[in-house]
C-alpha positions in Angstrom: 125.6 29.9 71.3 121.6 29.7 72.4 119.5 29.4 69.8 117.2 32.5 70.9 120.5 34.4 70.7 121.8 33.8 67.6 118.5 34.8 66.1 118.4 38.1 67.9 122.1 38.4 67.3 121.5 38.3 63.5 118.6 39.9 63.5 120.7 43.1 65.0 123.6 42.9 62.9 120.8 43.3 60.1 119.6 46.4 61.6 123.3 48.0 61.7 124.1 46.8 58.2 123.7 45.8 54.6 121.1 43.1 54.2 122.6 39.8 53.8 121.6 37.4 50.4 119.2 35.1 52.0 118.9 31.5 52.2 115.7 30.8 52.6 114.3 27.3 54.2 110.6 26.4 54.6 109.3 24.2 57.7 106.3 23.1 56.7 105.2 20.8 59.7 102.4 19.2 61.9 103.0 21.5 65.0 99.5 20.8 66.4 97.8 17.7 66.2 98.2 14.3 67.4 101.9 14.3 65.8 102.8 17.9 67.5 105.5 16.7 70.4 107.2 14.8 67.0 107.6 17.7 65.2 108.2 19.8 67.9 111.2 17.8 68.3 112.1 17.9 64.4 112.1 21.9 64.8 114.3 22.0 67.4 116.4 19.3 65.6 116.7 21.6 62.9 117.4 24.6 64.0 120.2 22.9 66.6 121.7 21.4 63.1 122.2 24.8 61.1 123.8 25.8 64.3 126.1 23.3 64.8 126.9 23.2 61.1 127.3 26.5 60.5 129.5 27.5 64.0 126.5 29.7 65.6 126.8 32.1 62.5 123.2 31.0 60.5 125.3 31.6 57.7 126.6 30.1 54.3 129.7 32.2 52.8 128.0 35.5 53.5 124.4 34.5 53.3 122.3 34.0 56.0 120.0 30.9 57.0 116.3 32.3 57.4 113.9 29.1 57.8 109.8 29.7 57.6 107.9 27.9 60.2 104.4 26.6 58.8 102.1 24.0 59.9 100.4 21.7 58.4 98.2 20.5 61.0 97.9 16.6 59.9 95.7 17.8 57.2 97.4 16.6 53.4 95.7 19.4 51.4 97.0 22.0 54.0 100.6 20.7 53.4 100.2 20.7 49.7 98.9 24.2 49.7 101.5 25.8 52.1 104.5 24.0 50.4 103.1 25.8 47.2 103.2 29.1 49.3 106.3 28.8 50.6 108.3 27.9 47.1 105.8 30.4 45.4 104.7 33.5 47.5 107.8 32.9 50.1 110.4 32.6 47.3 111.7 29.5 49.7 114.7 28.0 48.2 114.6 24.3 50.3 111.9 22.9 52.5 112.0 20.7 55.2 109.4 18.4 56.7 106.8 17.3 57.2 106.2 14.6 60.3 103.3 12.8 58.5 103.2 10.4 55.9 100.2 11.6 54.8 101.5 14.6 54.7 104.5 14.2 53.3 103.0 12.3 49.7 100.5 15.4 49.5 103.1 17.4 49.0 105.8 15.8 47.5 104.0 16.4 43.5 104.9 20.2 44.7 108.8 20.2 45.3 108.5 18.7 41.2 106.3 20.8 39.9 108.2 23.8 40.9 111.4 22.1 40.9 113.0 23.0 44.6 114.3 20.3 47.0 112.3 19.5 49.8 114.0 17.1 52.1 111.8 14.5 54.0 112.5 14.6 57.8 110.3 12.8 59.6 107.8 10.8 58.0 108.5 7.0 57.2 106.0 5.5 54.6 108.2 3.8 51.8 106.0 5.1 49.3 107.9 8.6 49.7 110.7 7.6 48.5 109.6 4.6 46.4 106.5 4.4 44.1 105.3 8.7 44.6 108.8 9.4 44.6 110.4 12.3 42.1 114.0 13.5 41.9 113.3 16.8 44.2 112.9 14.7 47.0 115.6 13.6 49.3 114.7 11.4 52.8 117.3 12.0 56.1 114.5 10.2 58.3 114.5 6.8 58.1 111.9 4.5 56.0 109.5 1.7 56.7 112.0 -0.4 55.3 114.8 0.4 57.4 111.8 0.4 60.4 111.1 -3.4 59.8 114.9 -5.2 58.8 115.7 -4.2 61.9 112.6 -5.1 63.1 112.9 -7.9 62.1 116.1 -9.2 63.0 115.4 -8.5 66.2 112.6 -10.5 66.5 112.5 -13.1 63.2 113.4 -16.1 64.4 112.2 -20.2 63.8 109.4 -20.7 66.5 108.2 -17.2 66.7 104.8 -16.2 65.5 104.2 -12.6 64.8 100.7 -10.2 64.3 100.8 -7.4 63.8 98.5 -4.0 65.2 99.0 -0.8 63.2 97.6 2.5 61.7 95.3 2.4 58.5 97.3 4.8 57.1 100.0 5.0 54.7 102.5 4.7 57.7 101.1 1.6 59.2 100.4 0.0 55.9 103.7 0.9 54.1 105.5 -0.3 57.5 103.6 -3.9 58.0 104.3 -4.6 54.6 107.8 -3.7 54.6 107.8 -6.2 57.8 106.3 -8.8 56.4 108.9 -8.5 53.3 111.8 -8.4 55.7 110.8 -11.7 57.9 110.3 -14.0 54.6 113.6 -15.9 55.7 114.1 -15.5 59.0 111.9 -18.5 59.6 109.6 -16.9 61.7 105.8 -16.9 60.4 103.3 -13.8 60.2 99.9 -14.5 61.2 97.8 -11.7 60.8 97.5 -8.1 60.1 95.4 -5.8 62.3 94.6 -1.9 60.9 92.5 0.5 63.1 91.9 4.2 62.8 94.4 7.0 63.8 92.1 8.1 66.1 91.0 4.6 67.6 90.9 5.1 71.3 89.1 1.5 72.1 91.5 -1.4 71.1 89.1 -4.3 72.9 87.7 -5.5 69.4 91.1 -5.4 67.3 92.9 -7.1 70.1 89.9 -10.0 70.1 90.6 -10.7 66.8 94.2 -10.8 67.6 94.0 -12.7 70.2 91.7 -15.1 68.1 93.8 -14.9 65.3 96.7 -16.6 67.5 94.4 -18.9 69.4 95.8 -23.0 68.7 99.2 -21.1 67.4 102.6 -23.3 69.3 105.5 -21.8 70.1 106.4 -18.0 70.4 104.0 -15.7 70.0 104.2 -11.7 69.4 102.0 -8.7 68.7 104.1 -6.3 67.1 102.7 -3.0 67.4 103.6 -0.5 64.9 101.7 3.4 66.1 102.6 6.7 65.6 101.5 9.5 67.7 98.9 9.9 70.9 96.5 7.4 71.4 99.0 4.3 71.4 97.5 1.2 72.4 100.2 -0.6 74.0 98.9 0.3 77.5 95.8 -0.7 76.9 96.3 -4.1 75.2 98.9 -4.6 78.4 96.2 -4.2 80.3 94.2 -6.8 78.7 96.7 -9.4 80.0 97.9 -10.6 76.2 100.0 -13.0 78.6 96.9 -15.6 79.1 97.0 -15.9 75.4 100.6 -16.6 75.5 101.4 -13.5 73.5 103.9 -10.8 74.5 103.9 -7.6 73.1 106.7 -5.8 70.8 107.8 -2.6 69.4 110.3 -0.5 67.7 111.9 2.5 69.4 109.9 5.6 70.0 109.8 9.0 72.0 110.6 8.9 75.6 107.2 9.8 76.8 106.0 7.2 74.5 108.3 4.3 76.6 106.6 5.0 79.8 105.1 1.7 78.9 108.4 -0.5 77.9 109.0 -0.2 81.6 106.3 -3.1 82.1 108.2 -5.0 79.8 111.4 -6.0 80.9 113.2 -7.9 78.4 111.5 -7.0 74.9 113.5 -6.5 72.4 112.9 -4.5 69.2 115.2 -1.9 66.7 115.1 1.9 67.1 116.1 4.8 65.2 117.7 6.8 68.1 118.5 7.0 71.6 120.2 9.2 72.8 122.6 7.3 75.0 123.3 4.5 72.3 125.6 6.9 69.1 128.9 7.4 70.4 130.5 10.5 68.3 131.3 13.8 68.3 127.9 14.9 66.6 125.6 13.2 69.2 128.2 14.4 72.4 127.5 17.9 71.7 123.9 17.3 70.3 122.8 15.3 73.9 125.1 18.2 75.7 123.4 20.8 74.4 119.8 19.8 74.9 120.5 18.9 78.6 122.1 22.4 78.8 119.1 24.4 77.1 116.0 22.0 78.1 117.1 19.9 81.2 116.3 16.9 79.1 117.9 14.6 76.8 117.1 14.6 73.0 114.5 12.6 72.0 114.6 10.1 68.9 113.1 13.1 66.5 115.7 15.6 67.9 118.3 13.8 66.4 116.3 13.5 63.1 115.9 17.4 62.8 119.9 17.6 63.4 120.2 15.2 60.4 118.4 17.8 58.1 120.0 20.5 58.9 123.6 19.6 58.9 122.2 18.0 55.2 121.0 21.1 54.0 124.5 23.1 55.4 126.5 20.0 53.6 124.9 20.7 50.3 125.5 24.4 50.3 128.9 24.1 51.2 129.3 21.5 48.1 127.6 23.6 45.6 129.4 26.8 47.2 126.2 28.4 48.3 124.0 27.5 45.1 120.6 27.2 45.9 119.9 26.3 42.2 118.1 22.8 42.3 120.2 21.0 39.4 123.3 22.3 41.7 121.8 20.7 44.6 120.8 17.1 42.9 124.0 17.1 41.8 125.5 17.4 45.2 123.2 15.4 47.5 123.2 12.0 45.3 125.5 9.9 46.8 126.4 12.5 49.6 127.9 11.3 53.0 127.3 13.8 55.8 127.9 13.2 59.8 124.7 13.4 62.3 124.0 12.5 66.2 123.4 8.6 64.4 127.2 8.8 62.5 127.3 9.1 59.1 124.3 9.0 56.8 124.8 9.1 53.0 121.7 9.8 50.2 122.0 6.7 48.1 122.2 7.9 44.1 119.0 6.3 43.0 115.8 7.5 45.3 118.1 10.0 47.7 116.9 7.5 50.7 119.6 8.3 53.4 121.3 5.4 54.7 121.6 5.2 57.7 122.7 2.8 60.6 120.0 1.3 63.4 120.1 0.0 66.7 118.7 -3.6 68.1 118.1 -2.8 71.8 116.8 -5.1 74.5 114.9 -3.1 77.4 116.0 -2.6 80.5 114.7 -1.2 83.6 115.6 1.2 86.3 113.9 2.9 89.3 114.5 6.4 88.7 114.4 6.5 84.8 110.5 7.0 83.7 110.5 4.6 80.4 112.5 1.7 79.9 115.7 1.8 78.9 116.9 0.2 74.9 120.1 -1.7 76.2 122.0 -1.8 72.6 122.3 -5.4 71.7 123.7 -4.6 68.3 124.3 -1.8 65.8 123.2 -2.4 62.3 125.1 -0.6 59.9 124.4 0.1 56.3 126.1 -2.5 55.3 124.4 -5.0 56.8 120.7 -4.1 56.0 119.4 -4.9 52.7 117.0 -1.8 52.0 115.2 -2.0 48.9 114.9 0.2 46.8 111.3 1.0 45.4 111.1 3.7 43.1 109.4 3.3 39.5 110.3 5.9 37.5 
């Protein structure tokens, strides 16, 4: 059943019969701004996850699922206020989101204040389930350490020298810190860290600082880029011909539109959270088939993440037999395993971070594909990565 049809059918049924009890889910996400492409995918995935998990009924034990959308616009202050509004005025039982790590960090105390569950998807910063975590926070998205460790596996080896370029906010700084830690013991050396504002469009000065830092270094040299949203610097830096300094670019996975530049980097290795052709399981088969049918495109990076969040909501509510009490949900969700487009995920009991597989890839180029294809080298399973527990509570 199409999502739109399911919503219409539910609405018409409500006109013809007494109102069903509702479970209200607030999706607070950065629908406008530099991360709007990520946000749109996340919302589509959330709705498809709820649909898949309820066999298209959008109900659990006679209670209808109602999704309330709120646009945090990449503003931490607005995200905080909207989550308070969702819990206070809209009486949302559970919230999902947001896209930005900075917005997520502002929202975490609101969940604790209202004693209601916030499922963080897809914001990545380690501090979300680390130093700033509280017991009402669960995260289905991967964290910076999962990104970092999987990319360290792909890049880390003897005689490898790496510089990083990242955005100067929580996502970038947490990502580099985790990457630095993950490289320890791999034989690779982190030579230089470069941070720039999120709205940077001219990367000439930053690139020159990186090139100068790598000058005189002997061995393999990589510039590892950690970037989210618009103004991705990879194509601009590639145009500066870093190969004249013996430097090759490297990065992790991204949305399909951002991986167009990867076509110029065949053989580049990294690690990714999701690519629609990699996971082999019934949930992903359904997602891929339905996404092509409805939108004419494959599901993307954050579509899978949004779906994982929707599936987690329904699985948790089934385990509580429909109870939305936060204590019941915490008991059900801590240690919970459930099936997603990436296979089995597990909420770690200690910090509620979703343990999940990652994918070491090598870029392959095909004439009729508009992006560099991340061809699977190795699946990094839950037990293959030692993800640190960073919460302090």
